[in-house]
N, C-alpha and C positions, 0 to 999 in steps of 0.2 A: 384911224384904222391901221392895222398892220398890213403891209404889202405882202411880202413873203413870210410865211409863218413856220417857225421851227418849234417843235414840241419836245418836252422831256418829262419823264416821271422819275421822282426821287423818293426813297423811303429812308427815314431815320428812326430807328427803333420801331415804334408802331405808327408814326406819323407819315402820311403820304402827301406829297406836294407835287402839283402840276406847274411846270415852268414853260412859259411861252415867250418867244422873242422874234423880232424881225431880223435878227442877226444870229446866225448859227454860232459864231465865235463867242457870243455872250452867254451861251448855255454853260452849264457846269461840265468840266472836262473830266472824263474817266479814262483810266483809273486815276484816283486821286494820288498825287505825288507825296512822298514822305518829306515834308518841309515845314518850316516854322508856321507858315500861313495856312496850312492844310486843316480842313475840318476833321481830319483823323486825330488831331490833338484835342478835339472836343468830344467825339463820339467813337464808339468801337467800330462802326461801319456806316458808310453812306452808300446806299445801294441804288443803282440805276434800275428802274422798273418800267414796264410798259406804261404808256401815258394813261393815267387813271381817269375814268369817266366821272367818278365822284370822289375827288380828293379831299383830304382834310383842309388843305389850303392851296391858294393859287398865287403865283408870282408872275407878273407880266412885265417884260422889259422892252420898252420902245427905244430903239436907237434913233436919235435925232441929231445929226451932226451939226455942230455950231450952236445948239440950243443950251439953255440953262437946265441943269439937272433938277428934277423934282420927284417927289414921291407922294403917293396917297395910299394910306393904309386904312382899310375899313374892315375890322374883324379879321376874317380868314382870307382876305383878298388884298394883295398889294400890287400897286401899279407904279412903275418907275419910268420916267421919260428923261432923255438927255443924251449927251455925247459920251456914252459909257466906254466906247472903244478908246477915245483919246484920254478919258479920265483914268482908265486902267493903265495906260502907258505912262501917264505923268504922276500917278499917285506916289506919295512918299512912303506909304506903308499899306501894302495890299492885304494885311490882316483885317483892315477896316474897309472892306469892299462888300459887294453883294455875296460873294461866296467865300470870303476869308474867315479864319477861325474866330475873329472878333466882330464879324460883320452881320449882315442882315439874315441870311439863311440860318445861321447859328441861333440867333435870338428868336426868329420866327418859329423854328422847330421847337424850342423850349415852350413857346406860347401854345403851339398846336398840341404838344404832348400833354400840357396841363389842361387846356380847354377841351380837347376832344377825348382824351384818354385818362385824365386824372393822374397822369404821371408827372411828378414834380422833381425837379433836378437841383440838387445841392451843388454849389460851386465848391468842390472838394475833391480830394483824392480818397480812394478806398483801398484798404488792405485787409486781407482775410487771414485769420489765425485758425487753421483747420483743427488743430488739437482741441481748441476751446470753442469751436463753432462761433467765433467772435469776429464781427466786422468793425474795423476801425475806420471812422469817417473823419478825415482831417480837413476842416473847412476854413476858408478864408480867401481873401483877395490876393492880388499880385504882391509879392514881397513879404507875405505873412510867414512863410517857412514851410509851405506844403511840400515843396520838392525835397527839402532836407528830410522831412518825415518819410516821404515816399521812398527815397533811395536808401536811407538808413534802415527802414523797415524791411525792404527787400534783402538787404545785407544780413538782417537778423532772421531771415527765413520766412517772413510773411509772404503771402501770395498776392499778386497784383489783381485788383478788381476794377480800378479806374485811376487814371492820372489827373483828371480835371473836372469831370462832371459825374455825379453819382445820382442816377434816377431811382425813384422809389414810388410805389403805389400801395394802396390798401386793397386787399381782397377779403372782404368781411373783416374779421379782427386780425388777420395776418398782414404782415408787411412784406411785400415782395421787392427785392432790390435787384436792379438790372446792371449788368456789366457796362462800364463806360469806356472811355478812350484807353488805348494801350500804348500811346505815343505821348511823350512829354517833351516840352520845350525847356531846355536846361541851359543855364549859362556855362560856357566853357570853363570859366574860372572856378565855378562850383565843382564841376567834374574833376578838374585837374587837382584842386586843393583837397577835396574831401572824398570824392567818389571815383577814383581813376578806373575802377573795374568796369564802369559803365560807359567809358569812352568808346565810341565806335572805332572799329579797326581802321576805317578810312574816313578822315574828316574832310568836309567840303572846303574848297579853297577859299570861299568867302561865305559869310552868313546869307541866309535866304532873304532877310529883310535888312535894308540898309541901316547903318548906324546902330546896330545892336549885335550882341555877341552870343545869342542863343542858337542852339542847334536842336533839331528834332531827333529825339532818341527813341528808337523802337525797343520797347520793354516787353513785347509780347511773349518772349521766352520765359518770363516770370509769372505769367498770368494764372489765375485761378481756373481750373478746368470747367467749372460750372459758370454759365452765363447769367443765371438768376440764383438768388439766395432767398429762401423762404424762412422768415422769422429767426434769423441768427441773433445771438446776443450782440448788442450794438453799443459802441463807445464813440461818442462824438466829441472831437477836440477842436478848439479854436486856438491855434498856436501863435506865438510870437518868438522868433528865434533871433538872438543877439550874439554876435561874436564877442568872446571874452567873458561872458557871464559864467560864474562858477557854480551857481545853484540851480536846481530844478524846482520850479515853483508851480504848483497846481491849485487852481481856484475853481471849485465846483460852482455851477450856475446858482445864483441866489434865488432859488425858487422856480416853479414851473413857468410863471409869466415871463421871467427874464430869459429862460431857455427858449420859449416859444418865439419871443421877439427876435432873438439872435438868429434862429433858424429861418424865420419869416424874412428877415432882411437879407440873409444870405441867398435864399432862392430868388428874391426879387432883384438882386444886384445886376445881373446881366439881362434879365427879362424886361424890367420896367424902366431902365435907364435910357436916356436919349444917347444916340451914338452918331458920330460924324463919319460919313463914308467918303472916301476919295478926297479928303481934306476940304470938301465943299458942301456936302449934302447932309443936313441934319435930319435924322430920322427919329421921331418920337418913340418913347418906350411902348412896349406891347403888353398891355394889361387892361383889365376891366374889373368892375366891382364883383361880379359873379366869380371870376377866376381868383381874385384876391381872397374872397371869403372861403373858397374851396381850399386854397393854399393854407389859410390860417387853420382850418379844421384839420388838415393833414399834419401840420407840424404839431398841433395840439395833441392829436392822437399818437404821434411819435414820442412826444415828451412823456405822455401818460403810460405808455406801454411798459410792462414789467421787464421786458427783454431789453429795454434801453437802460443800460446799467449806469452810465455816467455821461453827463454833458458838462464840459469844463474848459476853462481857459488855461493855457500852459505858457510859462515864460522860461526859456532855457537857452543854453548854448547849442550849436549844431551837434556837438559830440554827445551831449546829455539829453537830447530832445525826448527820448522815450522814457527816461528815468526808470522807475520800477513798474511801468504800466503793463509790460508784456508778461510779467510773472504775478501780477496783482489779481486777487480774487475780489469780485464785486458782489 
């Protein structure tokens, strides 16, 4: 049993989460800071709300000094027990913590959005071409080149729709796209060598996370005015960016099944994979058969829509990453 009980309500997009702990210091701290580990690099907004009586999900954190950390996740309820105060102090990388941008709440929110609201989230950046009513979704994991596409697209006049996670849902036959994060973690070397215009006017004296050289860059001044887009033309790209490459090579998906598999795997990457928190606590992936089936139907519908003009892999250098895509008719 919890002795002193501290409660907190959180909303991320349409998902409501109730957080309970016996240590106030273990609740999510608001306002969220602009830093590498922040959930603001995953979502447009993480909102503190009154404690919900009927939340989509619950997270209970028992602080037990000197104990071994443990977790039990059963559907929409997660219980953590252990010395989380000391684990937080000693962790090598707080991105992988309960509230870090690669941690549990991030993944739990993706699960709740899919499970409760049928909102599925691509691991991608999103850029909007207003003149063509076209949304570019640049999908891929760390190191794939999303940031290069993001920043070069902004330089070319595209509007920012998301830096890291692009949520979508079906409303009848229409696809509704939701604005994602407006903050991106970018390597200083990338900014200095290729995109100096995006360097913050004042740089932090040291990175937020030890032994890495990324900084959180607020790109909200480039944002799309609309927070939702209804049935825009869509181009989905899976990039690979290589320094020194001279050619721009585009390879359309080899049929609907290939495209569906690529999108299905992309959505599941953060949702279903096991993650290690605080260097010690392995937390299983958050998925089930019913949600996986719904996800497959969603990506199948996305692939089949006439408004989805292209799904393709691209191999290019940083300077040529867009090729002729921005002027191309589909």
